[in-house]
N, C-alpha and C positions, 0 to 999 in steps of 0.2 A: 596635735602635734603635725597632721596630714595638713591642716591648716597653716603652721608657721612656714613650713618650707614649700608651701607653694605663695604666700606673701613672699618669701626669699626669692624664689623662683622666677617669680612678676620683676620683682624688685630688681634681681641680676640682669632679667633680659632690658626693664629699662634703663638703663646705666651703662649698657653696654652700646645700645641703641645712640647716648645720648654722649658718650665718649666716640661712637663713628663719628657721628654728625660735629661733634666739636673740632676731628684731623681734619673734613674738609674745609679746604684752605679757599676764601676768595681771590681771583687775581684779574687783572685787570691789561686787557692792549689795545693799543691803535694798529691795527693792521696793515692800515695805508702807509705806513710809516715805517715801518717797518719795510713794505714793499720799496718805499724810494728808497730805502735806507741799499736794497742790494744792487750788486756791480748789472745787474743784467741790465739794469733799468736803460742805461744811458746806451745800449747796443739799439733798445728795444726803438727805444724815442729815435736813432739815424734811420735805424728802414723804416717807421713812418715814413720820417720826412722824406724818405725816399721816394715809399710808396705815395706819398701825396703828389708829388713832385712828377716822378715820373709816370702814376697811371691815374691818377685825379683831373691832377691840371690836365694833361696831355688831353684826359677824355674831352673834359670842357672844348680847349680848344678846336677838338672835333668834329663835336658837337657844332657847335660855332660854322667853321668852314663848310660842314655839311649844310648847315642853312643859309647859308652866305647862297652857296652856289645852286639850292635847289630855287630858292626868292629868287638868285637870278634870272634861273631858267622861266620862273612867272612870269616876272613883272620888267627882262630887260628884252626879252627876246619875243617874235614874233610866233607866236601860241595859236594862232588860227590856222597853221597846217596838224598844229598837234592835236592827238587821238582824242575826244572827249572825259574816256578812263583814265589815260595816260594823265592827263592834266587834272581828275579828279585826285589818282593819286599821289600829285605831286600836292596836292594843297593838303592831303590828309597824312604827309609827311612832315611835312611845314608847320604843320601846325600840331604836332607828336613832337617836332624839334622842338622847337616853339614853347613846351610845354615843360620839356626836361630841359631847357636852358634854365627855365623861370624859374624853378624848381631846386637847380643843381645844388645851391650850399645846403640844402634840406637832404640830397642825395648824398651828396658826398662827404656828408656830414654822418645820414647813418652808416655808408661804406666801410669810416674810417676810425666808426667805435666798434663795428662787428671786426674788425682790423683789430686794433689796437684788444679790442676778448681774444681774440684768436691767440695772441703774439704774448699778452700776461698771466692767461689761464695758467701756464705752468710755474709761474712764480706764488701765484697764489696757492695752488696746488703748498709747493714747497714748503712758505711758509702756514698754512693750514696743520702740515705732516709736523713742523717744528713746535707750534703753539702747544700741541698733543703729547709730544714727547717730553717738551717740556712739562707741560701740567701732568703728567704722568711719573716722570723720574721727579719732580717737590710736591706731589701729593696734593697736589690745589683740585680741589672737586669741583667747582667753578670758575672760571676764565671769561669776564665779559668783555665784548666789545666797547673800550670806553668812549667812543663818538654817538653812543647810542643811549648814554647813562648820563640823568636826570639831578639823581635821586640812589645813591648808593650804599652799601656795607662797607666799613672798610674794609681796602682791598691792595693788595700785592702789584705793582706796575711791574708785567714780569717781562719787557719791550726788550729790557737788555740782558735776561736769561735766554729768549729766542734768538736775540738777534749775535749771540755767542754762539748758540748753536749750529744757526747757519753761518760764521764767521766772517761779519759784519760789522764793521765796526761806526757805534753811537758818536753821534755830536756832544760833546761835552756842555755846547747851549742847547739842547732841546729843552724843549716847554714839557712838563711834565705832570700836569694839572690835570686830573681826572675829572 
């Protein structure tokens, strides 16, 4: 009798475990697509363009002007009366400025990426929180990033659910491939 109760108990636990795993639904989402639908993106893009025009481009202009000025001091004026230490400092400054101007594209790209990450951070947090909320509300045990999957088990596209949670409209003609 004890053996039958033991087998029955083990079978009950296995059935419960199997039932729990069957309730874990699979979903997938392209979070970048959700981010692109957010209304704040247009404002952020405007801020980034203004930042590039006002800060990055004006900094490059300033660097070029400073380079031109110091170059003219060394090459177009009489430097024989200039102390050697000042002449050496100007040459060093000129080398540093030349390096900055030559590498400005890479430097400005890094600065722009940092600014973009700073501005997009609250949107990514909002989207992540919405994904977590939808997963919890709808009983999804696993949500996969669509762009990271090559092969995956059948799953639901939760983008429309997350978009609704965020109050943004999903275009009717969007690509729904997994």
